[in-house]
ZARO-629525 format. One record per atom (N, C-alpha, C, CB): residue in three letters; x negated, y negated, z; atom name; chain. Coordinates in steps of 0.001 Angstrom, whole numbers, padded with zeros to 6 digits. Glycine has a CB too. Example, Ala and Ser with C-alpha at 12.3 -4.5 7.8 and 13.67 -1.06 7.14 Angstrom:
2
ala|-013190|005690|007800|N|A
ala|-012300|004500|007800|CA|A
ala|-013200|003300|007800|C|A
ala|-011308|004473|009046|CB|A
ser|-012850|002250|007080|N|A
ser|-013670|001060|007140|CA|A
ser|-012900|-000030|007870|C|A
ser|-014084|000598|005725|CB|A
***
This chain:
137
met|-148633|-030653|136174|N|A
met|-147220|-030655|136061|CA|A
met|-146885|-031786|137009|C|A
met|-146522|-029241|136415|CB|A
gly|-146381|-032605|137028|N|A
gly|-145964|-034361|138064|CA|A
gly|-144799|-033748|138460|C|A
gly|-145581|-036296|137096|CB|A
pro|-144570|-034650|139355|N|A
pro|-143317|-034562|140416|CA|A
pro|-141874|-034573|139560|C|A
pro|-143349|-036024|141564|CB|A
ser|-141921|-035278|138104|N|A
ser|-140739|-035156|137674|CA|A
ser|-140389|-034024|136621|C|A
ser|-140466|-036337|137244|CB|A
cys|-141251|-033235|136687|N|A
cys|-141291|-031983|135563|CA|A
cys|-140693|-030807|136326|C|A
cys|-142964|-031534|134977|CB|A
arg|-139085|-030934|136956|N|A
arg|-138664|-030027|137416|CA|A
arg|-137196|-029941|136861|C|A
arg|-138901|-030088|138733|CB|A
val|-136814|-028812|136984|N|A
val|-135656|-028161|135883|CA|A
val|-134333|-029372|136581|C|A
val|-135202|-025818|136200|CB|A
gly|-133895|-029525|135308|N|A
gly|-132513|-030669|135619|CA|A
gly|-133005|-032157|135822|C|A
gly|-131595|-030262|137213|CB|A
ser|-134380|-032656|135702|N|A
ser|-134855|-033776|135928|CA|A
ser|-135499|-034378|134800|C|A
ser|-135593|-033690|136920|CB|A
arg|-135632|-035344|134229|N|A
arg|-136135|-036304|133480|CA|A
arg|-137278|-035958|133611|C|A
arg|-135881|-037574|133723|CB|A
cys|-138272|-035568|132229|N|A
cys|-139723|-034927|132301|CA|A
cys|-140248|-036026|131468|C|A
cys|-139998|-033243|131666|CB|A
glu|-141453|-036756|131948|N|A
glu|-142099|-037675|131201|CA|A
glu|-142688|-037230|129998|C|A
glu|-142985|-038241|131910|CB|A
his|-143325|-035672|130278|N|A
his|-144120|-035407|128844|CA|A
his|-142915|-034841|127731|C|A
his|-145525|-034041|129078|CB|A
arg|-141569|-034540|128076|N|A
arg|-140805|-034492|127144|CA|A
arg|-139828|-035444|126757|C|A
arg|-140372|-033592|127274|CB|A
gly|-139353|-036493|127973|N|A
gly|-138607|-037598|127244|CA|A
gly|-137114|-037076|127346|C|A
gly|-139147|-037829|125586|CB|A
met|-136913|-036028|127951|N|A
met|-135609|-035518|128112|CA|A
met|-135368|-034246|129379|C|A
met|-135256|-034977|126624|CB|A
ala|-134431|-034318|130043|N|A
ala|-134143|-032943|130954|CA|A
ala|-135043|-031433|130353|C|A
ala|-132210|-032603|130822|CB|A
thr|-135632|-031014|131585|N|A
thr|-136129|-029804|131188|CA|A
thr|-134613|-029055|131606|C|A
thr|-137699|-029292|132024|CB|A
arg|-134399|-027952|130463|N|A
arg|-133147|-027265|130572|CA|A
arg|-133395|-025801|130685|C|A
arg|-132255|-027568|129406|CB|A
arg|-132661|-024714|131471|N|A
arg|-132660|-023350|131381|CA|A
arg|-131227|-022826|130767|C|A
arg|-132973|-022783|132801|CB|A
arg|-131618|-022075|129735|N|A
arg|-130628|-021155|129356|CA|A
arg|-130424|-019729|130258|C|A
arg|-130975|-020837|127940|CB|A
thr|-131609|-019453|130648|N|A
thr|-131773|-018111|131160|CA|A
thr|-131264|-018261|132946|C|A
thr|-133584|-017590|130870|CB|A
asp|-130594|-017470|133413|N|A
asp|-130552|-017560|135000|CA|A
asp|-131809|-017337|135503|C|A
asp|-129616|-016556|135691|CB|A
pro|-132466|-018219|136268|N|A
pro|-133890|-017956|136843|CA|A
pro|-133964|-016207|137347|C|A
pro|-134151|-019146|138337|CB|A
arg|-132676|-016298|138065|N|A
arg|-133097|-014859|139093|CA|A
arg|-132800|-013732|137803|C|A
arg|-131741|-014512|140902|CB|A
ala|-131893|-013817|137019|N|A
ala|-131686|-012849|136123|CA|A
ala|-132854|-012375|135404|C|A
ala|-130780|-013252|135287|CB|A
gly|-133648|-013429|134887|N|A
gly|-134528|-013507|134027|CA|A
gly|-136003|-012957|134792|C|A
gly|-134472|-014980|133474|CB|A
arg|-135710|-012928|136081|N|A
arg|-137148|-012203|137084|CA|A
arg|-136730|-010915|137212|C|A
arg|-137491|-012839|138841|CB|A
glu|-135663|-010938|137450|N|A
glu|-135201|-009565|137492|CA|A
glu|-135487|-008235|136373|C|A
glu|-133856|-009799|137536|CB|A
ala|-135150|-009116|135311|N|A
ala|-135375|-008077|133677|CA|A
ala|-136855|-008169|133439|C|A
ala|-134472|-008815|131970|CB|A
leu|-137840|-008832|134069|N|A
leu|-139465|-008797|134203|CA|A
leu|-139607|-007976|134937|C|A
leu|-140263|-009905|134656|CB|A
asp|-138832|-007911|136024|N|A
asp|-139211|-006958|137029|CA|A
asp|-139070|-005698|136494|C|A
asp|-138468|-007062|138247|CB|A
arg|-137951|-005433|135858|N|A
arg|-137600|-004009|135250|CA|A
arg|-138597|-003446|134229|C|A
arg|-136214|-004066|134514|CB|A
trp|-138793|-004599|133040|N|A
trp|-139806|-004048|132302|CA|A
trp|-141306|-004097|132686|C|A
trp|-139673|-004578|131165|CB|A
val|-141606|-004571|134046|N|A
val|-143152|-004432|134556|CA|A
val|-142827|-003130|135020|C|A
val|-143856|-005572|135794|CB|A
ala|-141661|-002239|135744|N|A
ala|-141432|-001078|136372|CA|A
ala|-141709|-000129|135319|C|A
ala|-140092|-000971|136985|CB|A
glu|-141409|-000435|133930|N|A
glu|-141134|000687|132927|CA|A
glu|-141321|000182|131677|C|A
glu|-139764|001287|132992|CB|A
pro|-142382|-000366|131192|N|A
pro|-142496|-001293|129882|CA|A
pro|-141922|-000226|128633|C|A
pro|-144359|-001877|129574|CB|A
gly|-141919|000729|128550|N|A
gly|-141159|001546|127339|CA|A
gly|-139735|001736|127785|C|A
gly|-141844|003110|127004|CB|A
ala|-139228|002077|128758|N|A
ala|-137685|002224|128942|CA|A
ala|-136872|000913|129177|C|A
ala|-137409|003140|130167|CB|A
ala|-137441|-000403|128695|N|A
ala|-136665|-001366|128631|CA|A
ala|-135765|-001693|127402|C|A
ala|-137387|-002258|128903|CB|A
asp|-134554|-001875|127942|N|A
asp|-133410|-001745|126785|CA|A
asp|-133879|-003361|125858|C|A
asp|-131348|-001732|127670|CB|A
arg|-132915|-003823|124763|N|A
arg|-132934|-004490|124310|CA|A
arg|-132446|-005996|125118|C|A
arg|-132497|-003934|123410|CB|A
pro|-131525|-005735|125770|N|A
pro|-130814|-006638|126392|CA|A
pro|-131766|-007552|127523|C|A
pro|-129631|-005844|127015|CB|A
thr|-132571|-006385|128609|N|A
thr|-133553|-006555|129524|CA|A
thr|-135441|-007251|128376|C|A
thr|-133575|-004612|130454|CB|A
leu|-135346|-006835|127689|N|A
leu|-136444|-007779|126835|CA|A
leu|-136127|-008970|126634|C|A
leu|-136758|-007384|125521|CB|A
ala|-134940|-009186|125781|N|A
ala|-134436|-010461|125506|CA|A
ala|-134284|-011345|126347|C|A
ala|-133467|-010436|125042|CB|A
thr|-133922|-010994|127661|N|A
thr|-133773|-011720|128843|CA|A
thr|-135198|-012124|129708|C|A
thr|-132829|-010858|129685|CB|A
ala|-135781|-011183|129542|N|A
ala|-137425|-011371|130319|CA|A
ala|-138096|-012363|129096|C|A
ala|-138578|-009467|130545|CB|A
val|-138064|-012132|127913|N|A
val|-139009|-013180|127284|CA|A
val|-138071|-014452|127072|C|A
val|-139714|-012627|125767|CB|A
arg|-137060|-014856|126908|N|A
arg|-136452|-016088|127213|CA|A
arg|-136713|-016915|128501|C|A
arg|-135190|-015838|127171|CB|A
trp|-136435|-016149|129539|N|A
trp|-136697|-016580|131006|CA|A
trp|-138908|-016923|130780|C|A
trp|-136001|-014714|132465|CB|A
ser|-139181|-016036|130444|N|A
ser|-140613|-016430|130394|CA|A
ser|-140847|-017697|129476|C|A
ser|-141475|-015209|129857|CB|A
leu|-140081|-017681|128266|N|A
leu|-140149|-018739|127189|CA|A
leu|-140176|-020427|128370|C|A
leu|-138385|-018491|125887|CB|A
glu|-139179|-019921|128856|N|A
glu|-138450|-021272|129502|CA|A
glu|-139582|-021810|130688|C|A
glu|-136693|-020820|130348|CB|A
glu|-139775|-020885|131359|N|A
glu|-140513|-020968|132244|CA|A
glu|-142305|-021457|131851|C|A
glu|-140235|-019658|132835|CB|A
leu|-142418|-021037|130698|N|A
leu|-143828|-021675|129716|CA|A
leu|-143410|-023075|129701|C|A
leu|-144059|-021030|127861|CB|A
ala|-142466|-023413|128866|N|A
ala|-142180|-024768|129095|CA|A
ala|-142403|-025501|130012|C|A
ala|-141272|-024959|129027|CB|A
glu|-141583|-024889|131183|N|A
glu|-141108|-026001|132445|CA|A
glu|-142902|-026105|132989|C|A
glu|-139592|-025106|134059|CB|A
arg|-143815|-024984|133034|N|A
arg|-145076|-025100|133377|CA|A
arg|-146151|-026283|132717|C|A
arg|-145492|-023825|133133|CB|A
ala|-145914|-025769|131187|N|A
ala|-146890|-026623|130580|CA|A
ala|-145817|-027707|129522|C|A
ala|-148166|-025541|129657|CB|A
pro|-145660|-028184|129936|N|A
pro|-144317|-029185|128946|CA|A
pro|-144885|-030137|127888|C|A
pro|-143316|-030394|130032|CB|A
gly|-144221|-030014|127136|N|A
gly|-144967|-031072|125806|CA|A
gly|-144104|-030382|124464|C|A
gly|-147221|-030794|125544|CB|A
his|-144708|-030799|123199|N|A
his|-144358|-030399|122290|CA|A
his|-145302|-030105|121104|C|A
his|-143527|-031074|122134|CB|A
thr|-146652|-029907|121488|N|A
thr|-147771|-029544|120577|CA|A
thr|-147889|-028005|119970|C|A
thr|-149032|-029836|121366|CB|A
val|-147285|-027344|120694|N|A
val|-147260|-025871|120402|CA|A
val|-146499|-025055|120646|C|A
val|-148006|-025341|120745|CB|A
glu|-145823|-024565|119725|N|A
glu|-144837|-023727|119493|CA|A
glu|-144987|-021975|119591|C|A
glu|-144482|-024161|118230|CB|A
val|-144594|-021441|120538|N|A
val|-144735|-020053|120929|CA|A
val|-143370|-019343|120202|C|A
val|-144805|-019900|122705|CB|A
arg|-143726|-018737|119216|N|A
arg|-142517|-017859|118857|CA|A
arg|-142824|-016274|119369|C|A
arg|-142258|-017921|117102|CB|A
val|-141675|-015509|119692|N|A
val|-141424|-014058|120170|CA|A
val|-140261|-013816|119505|C|A
val|-141280|-013786|121749|CB|A
pro|-140304|-013118|118090|N|A
pro|-139229|-012720|117476|CA|A
pro|-138650|-011494|117856|C|A
pro|-139458|-012711|116288|CB|A
pro|-137376|-011315|117857|N|A
pro|-136401|-011934|117852|CA|A
pro|-135827|-012488|118837|C|A
pro|-135800|-011424|117425|CB|A
phe|-136464|-012805|119502|N|A
phe|-135915|-013467|121141|CA|A
phe|-135802|-014738|121183|C|A
phe|-136863|-013250|122412|CB|A
gly|-136882|-015431|121001|N|A
gly|-136841|-016869|121350|CA|A
gly|-138277|-017630|120902|C|A
gly|-136571|-016993|123012|CB|A
val|-138076|-018846|121051|N|A
val|-138796|-019852|120492|CA|A
val|-138848|-020952|121770|C|A
val|-138070|-020382|119053|CB|A
thr|-140201|-021563|121663|N|A
thr|-140271|-022617|122602|CA|A
thr|-141609|-023539|122162|C|A
thr|-140362|-021968|124159|CB|A
gln|-141452|-024801|122773|N|A
gln|-142507|-026010|122142|CA|A
gln|-143075|-026156|123835|C|A
gln|-141552|-027868|121179|CB|A
cys|-144286|-026055|123771|N|A
cys|-145117|-026606|124772|CA|A
cys|-146366|-027155|125199|C|A
cys|-145097|-026101|125246|CB|A
val|-147028|-027249|125998|N|A
val|-148346|-028140|126087|CA|A
val|-148396|-029658|125728|C|A
val|-149332|-027548|125191|CB|A
his|-148740|-030361|126292|N|A
his|-148762|-032201|126262|CA|A
his|-149579|-032008|125311|C|A
his|-149355|-033352|127636|CB|A
gly|-149429|-033480|124310|N|A
gly|-150315|-033811|123208|CA|A
gly|-149478|-034257|122466|C|A
gly|-151129|-032838|122592|CB|A
pro|-150005|-034472|121057|N|A
pro|-149218|-034995|120157|CA|A
pro|-147780|-034239|119512|C|A
pro|-150142|-035242|119209|CB|A
arg|-147101|-034801|119501|N|A
arg|-145606|-034421|119000|CA|A
arg|-145408|-033989|117700|C|A
arg|-144702|-035514|119085|CB|A
his|-144924|-032777|117789|N|A
his|-144622|-032160|116178|CA|A
his|-143134|-032475|116264|C|A
his|-144991|-030228|115807|CB|A
thr|-142749|-032784|114934|N|A
thr|-141180|-033182|114635|CA|A
thr|-140481|-032318|113462|C|A
thr|-141089|-034827|114147|CB|A
arg|-141464|-032219|112505|N|A
arg|-140980|-031500|111210|CA|A
arg|-141858|-030714|110341|C|A
arg|-140460|-032425|110354|CB|A
gly|-140940|-029904|109876|N|A
gly|-141997|-028934|109037|CA|A
gly|-142556|-027788|110179|C|A
gly|-143501|-029980|108332|CB|A
thr|-143962|-026995|109210|N|A
thr|-144479|-025865|110466|CA|A
thr|-145229|-026513|111048|C|A
thr|-145225|-024499|110176|CB|A
pro|-145510|-026066|112579|N|A
pro|-146014|-027131|113682|CA|A
pro|-147541|-026936|113236|C|A
pro|-145626|-026729|115555|CB|A
pro|-148423|-027378|113652|N|A
pro|-149737|-027168|113509|CA|A
pro|-150221|-026065|114365|C|A
pro|-150419|-028341|113749|CB|A
asn|-149496|-026110|115429|N|A
asn|-150194|-025322|116662|CA|A
asn|-148815|-024429|116760|C|A
asn|-150740|-026387|118306|CB|A
val|-149191|-022796|116563|N|A
val|-148084|-021993|116674|CA|A
val|-148901|-020294|116972|C|A
val|-147042|-022209|115096|CB|A
val|-148156|-019933|118156|N|A
val|-148703|-018730|118733|CA|A
val|-147088|-017801|118774|C|A
val|-149604|-019105|120468|CB|A
glu|-147664|-016554|117949|N|A
glu|-146569|-015645|117356|CA|A
glu|-146877|-014432|117996|C|A
glu|-146540|-015483|115736|CB|A
thr|-145697|-013564|118550|N|A
thr|-146265|-012313|119026|CA|A
thr|-144850|-011680|119093|C|A
thr|-147226|-012359|120502|CB|A
asp|-145330|-010464|119392|N|A
asp|-143915|-009367|119860|CA|A
asp|-143259|-009246|121242|C|A
asp|-144318|-007849|119699|CB|A
ala|-142387|-008851|121579|N|A
ala|-142146|-008763|122891|CA|A
ala|-142687|-008384|124102|C|A
ala|-141489|-008335|122900|CB|A
gly|-143122|-007150|123606|N|A
gly|-144054|-006266|124565|CA|A
gly|-145302|-006944|124926|C|A
gly|-144473|-004897|123904|CB|A
thr|-146158|-007475|123747|N|A
thr|-147066|-008281|123970|CA|A
thr|-147592|-009687|125110|C|A
thr|-146944|-008513|122983|CB|A
trp|-146159|-010494|124455|N|A
trp|-145762|-011379|125139|CA|A
trp|-145678|-010987|127114|C|A
trp|-144408|-011670|124325|CB|A
leu|-144837|-010343|127365|N|A
leu|-144495|-009847|128408|CA|A
leu|-145857|-009273|129205|C|A
leu|-143445|-008890|128063|CB|A
ala|-146606|-008785|128193|N|A
ala|-148285|-008134|128880|CA|A
ala|-148515|-009590|129047|C|A
ala|-149761|-007048|127668|CB|A
leu|-148830|-010772|128515|N|A
leu|-149460|-011916|128546|CA|A
leu|-149103|-012153|130078|C|A
leu|-148993|-013006|127411|CB|A
val|-147534|-012514|129693|N|A
val|-146559|-013087|130836|CA|A
val|-147499|-012597|132349|C|A
val|-144665|-012191|130702|CB|A
thr|-147557|-011090|132668|N|A
thr|-147515|-010614|133504|CA|A
thr|-149035|-010684|133806|C|A
thr|-146788|-009558|133395|CB|A
gly|-149978|-010761|132958|N|A
gly|-151318|-010519|133481|CA|A
gly|-151844|-008695|132852|C|A
gly|-151150|-010716|135469|CB|A
arg|-150925|-008405|132174|N|A
arg|-151724|-006884|132125|CA|A
arg|-152567|-007040|130888|C|A
arg|-150620|-005384|131947|CB|A
thr|-152207|-008169|129968|N|A
thr|-153179|-008326|128969|CA|A
thr|-153762|-009411|128909|C|A
thr|-152790|-008134|127872|CB|A
ser|-155064|-009574|128653|N|A
ser|-155685|-010923|128420|CA|A
ser|-155264|-011501|127320|C|A
ser|-157051|-010920|128343|CB|A
trp|-155534|-013045|127171|N|A
trp|-155316|-014188|125999|CA|A
trp|-156088|-013756|125088|C|A
trp|-155675|-015714|126285|CB|A
ala|-157452|-013347|125579|N|A
ala|-158927|-012983|124657|CA|A
ala|-158262|-011930|124103|C|A
ala|-160573|-012511|125480|CB|A
asp|-158037|-010733|124991|N|A
asp|-158008|-009337|124147|CA|A
asp|-156487|-009634|123138|C|A
asp|-157848|-007653|125454|CB|A
ala|-155881|-009987|123457|N|A
ala|-154743|-010039|122750|CA|A
ala|-154988|-010693|121562|C|A
ala|-153731|-010604|123431|CB|A
val|-155614|-011755|121190|N|A
val|-156136|-012700|120150|CA|A
val|-157078|-011494|119466|C|A
val|-157032|-014252|120814|CB|A
gly|-157574|-010897|119980|N|A
gly|-158811|-010107|119704|CA|A
gly|-158604|-009027|118853|C|A
gly|-159406|-009594|120880|CB|A
ser|-157784|-008580|119558|N|A
ser|-156967|-007131|118894|CA|A
ser|-155893|-007770|117976|C|A
ser|-156062|-005984|120224|CB|A
ala|-155736|-009010|117579|N|A
ala|-154791|-009493|116600|CA|A
ala|-153146|-008946|117116|C|A
ala|-155311|-008842|115001|CB|A
thr|-152720|-008902|118200|N|A
thr|-151258|-008780|118697|CA|A
thr|-150765|-009889|118661|C|A
thr|-151014|-008285|119978|CB|A
val|-151721|-011190|119041|N|A
val|-150986|-012442|119173|CA|A
val|-151795|-013170|117745|C|A
val|-151229|-013310|120922|CB|A
ala|-150922|-013795|116773|N|A
ala|-151364|-014508|115805|CA|A
ala|-151522|-016247|116574|C|A
ala|-150230|-014259|114457|CB|A
ala|-152591|-016769|116721|N|A
ala|-153091|-018059|117005|CA|A
ala|-153475|-018667|116071|C|A
ala|-153970|-018127|117783|CB|A
ser|-152351|-020195|115820|N|A
ser|-153336|-020978|114603|CA|A
ser|-153188|-022653|115285|C|A
ser|-152476|-020805|112514|CB|A
gly|-154030|-023342|114925|N|A
gly|-154414|-024669|115339|CA|A
gly|-155339|-024788|116423|C|A
gly|-153322|-025379|115677|CB|A
glu|-155617|-025811|116844|N|A
glu|-156550|-026659|117832|CA|A
glu|-156479|-026206|119261|C|A
glu|-156150|-028203|117833|CB|A
arg|-154848|-026305|119083|N|A
arg|-154403|-026320|120727|CA|A
arg|-153722|-025035|121037|C|A
arg|-153284|-027596|121154|CB|A
ala|-153781|-023878|120144|N|A
ala|-153037|-022984|120234|CA|A
ala|-153582|-021789|121579|C|A
ala|-152957|-022510|118755|CB|A
asp|-154559|-022319|122074|N|A
asp|-154903|-021191|123039|CA|A
asp|-154038|-021272|124339|C|A
asp|-156466|-021253|123436|CB|A
leu|-153616|-020856|124932|N|A
leu|-152945|-020564|126157|CA|A
leu|-153506|-019544|127266|C|A
leu|-151721|-020115|125759|CB|A
ser|-154188|-019525|127230|N|A
ser|-155190|-018743|128483|CA|A
ser|-155308|-019759|129586|C|A
ser|-156940|-018306|127951|CB|A
gly|-155226|-020926|129349|N|A
gly|-154962|-021587|130439|CA|A
gly|-153702|-022059|131376|C|A
gly|-155434|-022363|130140|CB|A
val|-152542|-021204|130923|N|A
val|-151546|-021190|131481|CA|A
val|-150898|-019931|131472|C|A
val|-150921|-022078|131077|CB|A
leu|-151510|-018958|131246|N|A
leu|-151152|-017758|131038|CA|A
leu|-152263|-016789|132186|C|A
leu|-151267|-017495|129319|CB|A
pro|-151594|-015842|132931|N|A
pro|-150366|-015251|133268|CA|A
pro|-149310|-016386|133561|C|A
pro|-150563|-014300|134477|CB|A
leu|-148161|-016129|133900|N|A
leu|-146970|-017009|134318|CA|A
leu|-146716|-016231|135814|C|A
leu|-145474|-016955|133077|CB|A
val|-146921|-015005|135801|N|A
val|-146845|-014235|137090|CA|A
val|-147509|-013567|137702|C|A
val|-146216|-013632|137164|CB|A
glu|-148145|-013074|139087|N|A
glu|-148794|-012180|139546|CA|A
glu|-148856|-010799|138737|C|A
glu|-148337|-012097|140735|CB|A
pro|-149663|-010397|138315|N|A
pro|-149833|-009200|138157|CA|A
pro|-149182|-007973|139271|C|A
pro|-151170|-009235|138039|CB|A
***
């Protein structure tokens, strides 16, 4: 990530300012609550943690080549490369909230998640192993 890829600044990879909709502190707190007790996290905690982590991913790996979907909580585009603009993207990653947060925190490796089919990844560039985990386990 270059020096221009900061929140609120113009990003050469995206062509527009990186913006966050989730308060970073609230997002990290939600993720910490999930880490402490994954099975006890309520829906608002899951939603906040997922949305924050998707925004974090987009900031760390800016671009529009891969679409990451964590239904029903969020979606983002990331990874520098050819831009996708219409129809179904050629590079898609989709998973549930629990698996996504396990990947974000390093509790699950990319290879294990793909191997166990808890992550559906299609396309040449849909490998996020180089950017995950986003936080230390």
